A tleap script that builds the chain and sets N, CA, C and O, in Angstrom:
source leaprc.protein.ff14SB
mol = sequence {
  NASP GLU LYS LEU LEU GLU GLY GLY ASN LEU
  ASP PRO ARG LEU GLU VAL ALA VAL ARG VAL
  ARG ALA GLY GLU LYS LYS ILE LEU GLU GLN
  ILE ASP GLY ILE PHE LYS ASP ARG GLU LEU
  GLU LEU ASP VAL LEU GLU TYR TYR GLN GLU
  ARG ARG LEU LYS ASP LEU GLY LEU VAL GLY
  GLU GLN GLY ASP ILE ILE PHE TRP GLU PRO
  CLYS
}
set mol.1.N position { 3.958 -24.987 -4.377 }
set mol.1.CA position { 4.775 -24.151 -3.522 }
set mol.1.C position { 4.552 -24.490 -2.050 }
set mol.1.O position { 5.499 -24.641 -1.279 }
set mol.2.N position { 3.287 -24.604 -1.685 }
set mol.2.CA position { 2.973 -24.918 -0.288 }
set mol.2.C position { 3.565 -26.274 0.103 }
set mol.2.O position { 4.113 -26.424 1.195 }
set mol.3.N position { 3.454 -27.248 -0.780 }
set mol.3.CA position { 3.973 -28.586 -0.486 }
set mol.3.C position { 5.495 -28.561 -0.361 }
set mol.3.O position { 6.068 -29.227 0.502 }
set mol.4.N position { 6.141 -27.788 -1.231 }
set mol.4.CA position { 7.601 -27.683 -1.158 }
set mol.4.C position { 8.032 -27.074 0.170 }
set mol.4.O position { 8.990 -27.537 0.791 }
set mol.5.N position { 7.324 -26.037 0.603 }
set mol.5.CA position { 7.687 -25.374 1.857 }
set mol.5.C position { 7.396 -26.268 3.066 }
set mol.5.O position { 8.135 -26.249 4.050 }
set mol.6.N position { 6.319 -27.047 2.982 }
set mol.6.CA position { 5.977 -27.941 4.092 }
set mol.6.C position { 6.995 -29.069 4.237 }
set mol.6.O position { 7.252 -29.550 5.340 }
set mol.7.N position { 7.570 -29.483 3.111 }
set mol.7.CA position { 8.570 -30.563 3.149 }
set mol.7.C position { 9.769 -30.195 3.994 }
set mol.7.O position { 10.309 -31.041 4.707 }
set mol.8.N position { 10.192 -28.944 3.926 }
set mol.8.CA position { 11.255 -28.445 4.774 }
set mol.8.C position { 12.668 -28.819 4.384 }
set mol.8.O position { 13.612 -28.293 4.974 }
set mol.9.N position { 12.855 -29.686 3.437 }
set mol.9.CA position { 14.201 -30.121 3.063 }
set mol.9.C position { 14.718 -29.349 1.850 }
set mol.9.O position { 15.255 -29.944 0.916 }
set mol.10.N position { 14.560 -28.051 1.865 }
set mol.10.CA position { 14.967 -27.236 0.726 }
set mol.10.C position { 16.284 -26.531 0.991 }
set mol.10.O position { 16.602 -26.161 2.121 }
set mol.11.N position { 17.023 -26.359 -0.063 }
set mol.11.CA position { 18.211 -25.514 -0.032 }
set mol.11.C position { 17.732 -24.095 0.322 }
set mol.11.O position { 16.693 -23.669 -0.185 }
set mol.12.N position { 18.442 -23.367 1.158 }
set mol.12.CA position { 17.986 -22.029 1.565 }
set mol.12.C position { 17.681 -21.100 0.395 }
set mol.12.O position { 16.724 -20.328 0.454 }
set mol.13.N position { 18.476 -21.162 -0.658 }
set mol.13.CA position { 18.223 -20.308 -1.832 }
set mol.13.C position { 16.939 -20.724 -2.532 }
set mol.13.O position { 16.174 -19.869 -2.979 }
set mol.14.N position { 16.693 -22.018 -2.633 }
set mol.14.CA position { 15.474 -22.517 -3.253 }
set mol.14.C position { 14.256 -22.134 -2.413 }
set mol.14.O position { 13.209 -21.783 -2.956 }
set mol.15.N position { 14.397 -22.202 -1.095 }
set mol.15.CA position { 13.295 -21.824 -0.220 }
set mol.15.C position { 12.923 -20.345 -0.419 }
set mol.15.O position { 11.742 -20.005 -0.476 }
set mol.16.N position { 13.912 -19.490 -0.521 }
set mol.16.CA position { 13.654 -18.067 -0.765 }
set mol.16.C position { 12.951 -17.886 -2.102 }
set mol.16.O position { 11.998 -17.114 -2.212 }
set mol.17.N position { 13.429 -18.605 -3.123 }
set mol.17.CA position { 12.823 -18.498 -4.451 }
set mol.17.C position { 11.367 -18.951 -4.432 }
set mol.17.O position { 10.513 -18.326 -5.061 }
set mol.18.N position { 11.083 -20.030 -3.716 }
set mol.18.CA position { 9.711 -20.538 -3.632 }
set mol.18.C position { 8.829 -19.550 -2.880 }
set mol.18.O position { 7.680 -19.335 -3.265 }
set mol.19.N position { 9.344 -18.950 -1.821 }
set mol.19.CA position { 8.558 -17.958 -1.073 }
set mol.19.C position { 8.281 -16.706 -1.917 }
set mol.19.O position { 7.188 -16.142 -1.864 }
set mol.20.N position { 9.269 -16.286 -2.685 }
set mol.20.CA position { 9.074 -15.129 -3.570 }
set mol.20.C position { 8.009 -15.463 -4.609 }
set mol.20.O position { 7.115 -14.659 -4.871 }
set mol.21.N position { 8.109 -16.651 -5.200 }
set mol.21.CA position { 7.130 -17.062 -6.208 }
set mol.21.C position { 5.731 -17.126 -5.617 }
set mol.21.O position { 4.774 -16.694 -6.259 }
set mol.22.N position { 5.592 -17.653 -4.411 }
set mol.22.CA position { 4.284 -17.727 -3.756 }
set mol.22.C position { 3.730 -16.321 -3.499 }
set mol.22.O position { 2.537 -16.077 -3.677 }
set mol.23.N position { 4.590 -15.419 -3.086 }
set mol.23.CA position { 4.157 -14.040 -2.856 }
set mol.23.C position { 3.712 -13.363 -4.139 }
set mol.23.O position { 2.718 -12.638 -4.154 }
set mol.24.N position { 4.450 -13.601 -5.217 }
set mol.24.CA position { 4.086 -13.021 -6.508 }
set mol.24.C position { 2.747 -13.565 -6.993 }
set mol.24.O position { 1.947 -12.828 -7.570 }
set mol.25.N position { 2.505 -14.839 -6.761 }
set mol.25.CA position { 1.229 -15.432 -7.161 }
set mol.25.C position { 0.077 -14.768 -6.406 }
set mol.25.O position { -0.965 -14.484 -6.996 }
set mol.26.N position { 0.253 -14.522 -5.116 }
set mol.26.CA position { -0.804 -13.871 -4.328 }
set mol.26.C position { -1.079 -12.469 -4.853 }
set mol.26.O position { -2.234 -12.060 -4.977 }
set mol.27.N position { -0.021 -11.741 -5.160 }
set mol.27.CA position { -0.186 -10.384 -5.684 }
set mol.27.C position { -0.915 -10.413 -7.022 }
set mol.27.O position { -1.819 -9.612 -7.256 }
set mol.28.N position { -0.526 -11.330 -7.895 }
set mol.28.CA position { -1.176 -11.422 -9.203 }
set mol.28.C position { -2.646 -11.813 -9.069 }
set mol.28.O position { -3.483 -11.334 -9.834 }
set mol.29.N position { -2.966 -12.668 -8.118 }
set mol.29.CA position { -4.372 -13.034 -7.882 }
set mol.29.C position { -5.165 -11.830 -7.390 }
set mol.29.O position { -6.315 -11.646 -7.786 }
set mol.30.N position { -4.566 -11.009 -6.531 }
set mol.30.CA position { -5.242 -9.806 -6.056 }
set mol.30.C position { -5.475 -8.820 -7.204 }
set mol.30.O position { -6.552 -8.235 -7.322 }
set mol.31.N position { -4.466 -8.644 -8.038 }
set mol.31.CA position { -4.600 -7.746 -9.192 }
set mol.31.C position { -5.669 -8.266 -10.134 }
set mol.31.O position { -6.472 -7.488 -10.649 }
set mol.32.N position { -5.692 -9.565 -10.366 }
set mol.32.CA position { -6.709 -10.168 -11.227 }
set mol.32.C position { -8.103 -9.904 -10.663 }
set mol.32.O position { -9.027 -9.602 -11.418 }
set mol.33.N position { -8.263 -10.014 -9.354 }
set mol.33.CA position { -9.548 -9.735 -8.723 }
set mol.33.C position { -9.970 -8.283 -8.910 }
set mol.33.O position { -11.142 -7.998 -9.155 }
set mol.34.N position { -9.016 -7.373 -8.794 }
set mol.34.CA position { -9.311 -5.949 -8.988 }
set mol.34.C position { -9.782 -5.700 -10.416 }
set mol.34.O position { -10.758 -4.982 -10.632 }
set mol.35.N position { -9.095 -6.289 -11.388 }
set mol.35.CA position { -9.486 -6.097 -12.783 }
set mol.35.C position { -10.851 -6.712 -13.068 }
set mol.35.O position { -11.638 -6.138 -13.821 }
set mol.36.N position { -11.143 -7.859 -12.485 }
set mol.36.CA position { -12.457 -8.473 -12.687 }
set mol.36.C position { -13.554 -7.611 -12.092 }
set mol.36.O position { -14.620 -7.476 -12.692 }
set mol.37.N position { -13.317 -7.021 -10.921 }
set mol.37.CA position { -14.300 -6.113 -10.322 }
set mol.37.C position { -14.523 -4.893 -11.207 }
set mol.37.O position { -15.662 -4.472 -11.411 }
set mol.38.N position { -13.443 -4.325 -11.730 }
set mol.38.CA position { -13.544 -3.154 -12.619 }
set mol.38.C position { -14.283 -3.511 -13.906 }
set mol.38.O position { -15.059 -2.712 -14.429 }
set mol.39.N position { -14.033 -4.721 -14.408 }
set mol.39.CA position { -14.689 -5.153 -15.640 }
set mol.39.C position { -16.203 -5.199 -15.459 }
set mol.39.O position { -16.949 -4.880 -16.385 }
set mol.40.N position { -16.659 -5.592 -14.279 }
set mol.40.CA position { -18.098 -5.647 -14.013 }
set mol.40.C position { -18.716 -4.248 -13.977 }
set mol.40.O position { -19.921 -4.105 -14.183 }
set mol.41.N position { -17.920 -3.230 -13.721 }
set mol.41.CA position { -18.413 -1.859 -13.638 }
set mol.41.C position { -18.444 -1.146 -14.987 }
set mol.41.O position { -18.996 -0.050 -15.081 }
set mol.42.N position { -17.873 -1.731 -16.026 }
set mol.42.CA position { -17.728 -1.040 -17.304 }
set mol.42.C position { -19.066 -0.611 -17.901 }
set mol.42.O position { -19.144 0.447 -18.524 }
set mol.43.N position { -20.117 -1.408 -17.725 }
set mol.43.CA position { -21.410 -1.062 -18.313 }
set mol.43.C position { -22.046 0.159 -17.666 }
set mol.43.O position { -22.858 0.831 -18.301 }
set mol.44.N position { -21.702 0.461 -16.431 }
set mol.44.CA position { -22.329 1.596 -15.751 }
set mol.44.C position { -21.459 2.851 -15.762 }
set mol.44.O position { -21.909 3.912 -15.330 }
set mol.45.N position { -20.227 2.749 -16.245 }
set mol.45.CA position { -19.358 3.921 -16.310 }
set mol.45.C position { -19.786 4.833 -17.452 }
set mol.45.O position { -20.200 4.367 -18.514 }
set mol.46.N position { -19.682 6.125 -17.221 }
set mol.46.CA position { -19.945 7.082 -18.287 }
set mol.46.C position { -18.601 7.637 -18.738 }
set mol.46.O position { -17.854 8.208 -17.944 }
set mol.47.N position { -18.311 7.464 -19.999 }
set mol.47.CA position { -17.038 7.899 -20.530 }
set mol.47.C position { -17.095 9.371 -20.913 }
set mol.47.O position { -18.170 9.921 -21.154 }
set mol.48.N position { -15.941 9.993 -20.965 }
set mol.48.CA position { -15.862 11.412 -21.271 }
set mol.48.C position { -16.564 11.733 -22.588 }
set mol.48.O position { -17.307 12.711 -22.663 }
set mol.49.N position { -16.343 10.932 -23.621 }
set mol.49.CA position { -16.941 11.198 -24.927 }
set mol.49.C position { -18.465 11.181 -24.837 }
set mol.49.O position { -19.130 12.031 -25.429 }
set mol.50.N position { -19.020 10.224 -24.104 }
set mol.50.CA position { -20.470 10.146 -23.946 }
set mol.50.C position { -21.005 11.365 -23.208 }
set mol.50.O position { -22.014 11.947 -23.604 }
set mol.51.N position { -20.327 11.743 -22.141 }
set mol.51.CA position { -20.754 12.903 -21.357 }
set mol.51.C position { -20.691 14.176 -22.201 }
set mol.51.O position { -21.585 15.020 -22.126 }
set mol.52.N position { -19.644 14.312 -22.996 }
set mol.52.CA position { -19.475 15.494 -23.844 }
set mol.52.C position { -20.559 15.560 -24.908 }
set mol.52.O position { -21.109 16.631 -25.166 }
set mol.53.N position { -20.875 14.417 -25.533 }
set mol.53.CA position { -21.937 14.398 -26.533 }
set mol.53.C position { -23.287 14.762 -25.916 }
set mol.53.O position { -24.092 15.444 -26.549 }
set mol.54.N position { -23.538 14.315 -24.691 }
set mol.54.CA position { -24.780 14.683 -24.002 }
set mol.54.C position { -24.820 16.175 -23.731 }
set mol.54.O position { -25.849 16.819 -23.932 }
set mol.55.N position { -23.704 16.725 -23.277 }
set mol.55.CA position { -23.635 18.165 -23.010 }
set mol.55.C position { -23.921 18.986 -24.264 }
set mol.55.O position { -24.519 20.059 -24.188 }
set mol.56.N position { -23.496 18.479 -25.405 }
set mol.56.CA position { -23.698 19.187 -26.668 }
set mol.56.C position { -25.065 18.904 -27.294 }
set mol.56.O position { -25.414 19.477 -28.326 }
set mol.57.N position { -25.832 18.016 -26.659 }
set mol.57.CA position { -27.152 17.675 -27.185 }
set mol.57.C position { -27.093 16.791 -28.416 }
set mol.57.O position { -28.003 16.818 -29.245 }
set mol.58.N position { -26.037 16.012 -28.542 }
set mol.58.CA position { -25.861 15.171 -29.717 }
set mol.58.C position { -26.183 13.700 -29.467 }
set mol.58.O position { -25.909 12.845 -30.309 }
set mol.59.N position { -26.768 13.412 -28.299 }
set mol.59.CA position { -27.130 12.037 -27.960 }
set mol.59.C position { -28.607 12.009 -27.607 }
set mol.59.O position { -29.098 12.852 -26.856 }
set mol.60.N position { -29.313 11.019 -28.163 }
set mol.60.CA position { -30.737 10.886 -27.900 }
set mol.60.C position { -31.013 10.264 -26.539 }
set mol.60.O position { -30.101 9.999 -25.757 }
set mol.61.N position { -32.298 10.039 -26.279 }
set mol.61.CA position { -32.747 9.483 -24.993 }
set mol.61.C position { -32.144 8.100 -24.717 }
set mol.61.O position { -31.798 7.779 -23.579 }
set mol.62.N position { -32.026 7.301 -25.755 }
set mol.62.CA position { -31.539 5.930 -25.597 }
set mol.62.C position { -30.021 5.827 -25.704 }
set mol.62.O position { -29.474 4.724 -25.706 }
set mol.63.N position { -29.338 6.966 -25.792 }
set mol.63.CA position { -27.895 6.945 -25.912 }
set mol.63.C position { -27.419 6.860 -27.343 }
set mol.63.O position { -26.225 6.698 -27.596 }
set mol.64.N position { -28.361 6.969 -28.303 }
set mol.64.CA position { -27.966 6.902 -29.711 }
set mol.64.C position { -27.456 8.278 -30.164 }
set mol.64.O position { -27.976 9.316 -29.753 }
set mol.65.N position { -26.456 8.259 -30.994 }
set mol.65.CA position { -25.840 9.491 -31.469 }
set mol.65.C position { -26.718 10.116 -32.549 }
set mol.65.O position { -27.137 9.439 -33.487 }
set mol.66.N position { -26.989 11.395 -32.411 }
set mol.66.CA position { -27.844 12.109 -33.363 }
set mol.66.C position { -26.952 12.775 -34.400 }
set mol.66.O position { -26.073 13.571 -34.068 }
set mol.67.N position { -27.195 12.434 -35.660 }
set mol.67.CA position { -26.461 13.067 -36.750 }
set mol.67.C position { -27.381 14.023 -37.463 }
set mol.67.O position { -28.593 13.811 -37.500 }
set mol.68.N position { -26.832 15.054 -38.019 }
set mol.68.CA position { -27.624 15.977 -38.822 }
set mol.68.C position { -26.869 16.266 -40.095 }
set mol.68.O position { -25.641 16.190 -40.149 }
set mol.69.N position { -27.623 16.595 -41.107 }
set mol.69.CA position { -27.045 16.898 -42.410 }
set mol.69.C position { -26.802 18.401 -42.499 }
set mol.69.O position { -27.688 19.187 -42.164 }
set mol.70.N position { -25.626 18.807 -42.940 }
set mol.70.CA position { -25.389 20.238 -43.122 }
set mol.70.C position { -26.237 20.779 -44.276 }
set mol.70.O position { -26.522 20.062 -45.236 }
set mol.71.N position { -26.638 22.050 -44.172 }
set mol.71.CA position { -27.498 22.659 -45.203 }
set mol.71.C position { -26.698 23.212 -46.324 }
set mol.71.O position { -27.261 23.758 -47.273 }
savepdb mol mol.pdb
quit
């Protein structure tokens, strides 16, 4: 895209299309970066189900789920 734009001998419609495509690529790269950052945080996030099980006392010290047998 950059090389096409630097050449300068583009049909005006093609130039617009190339600029739109370049802009879309930048946006997609930014979104990809955001998702990669979020992915790195997944191990430290506490999910609602985990928090609820802790509140109910159904999770042990190591995060293991405690099951009990009904009487």
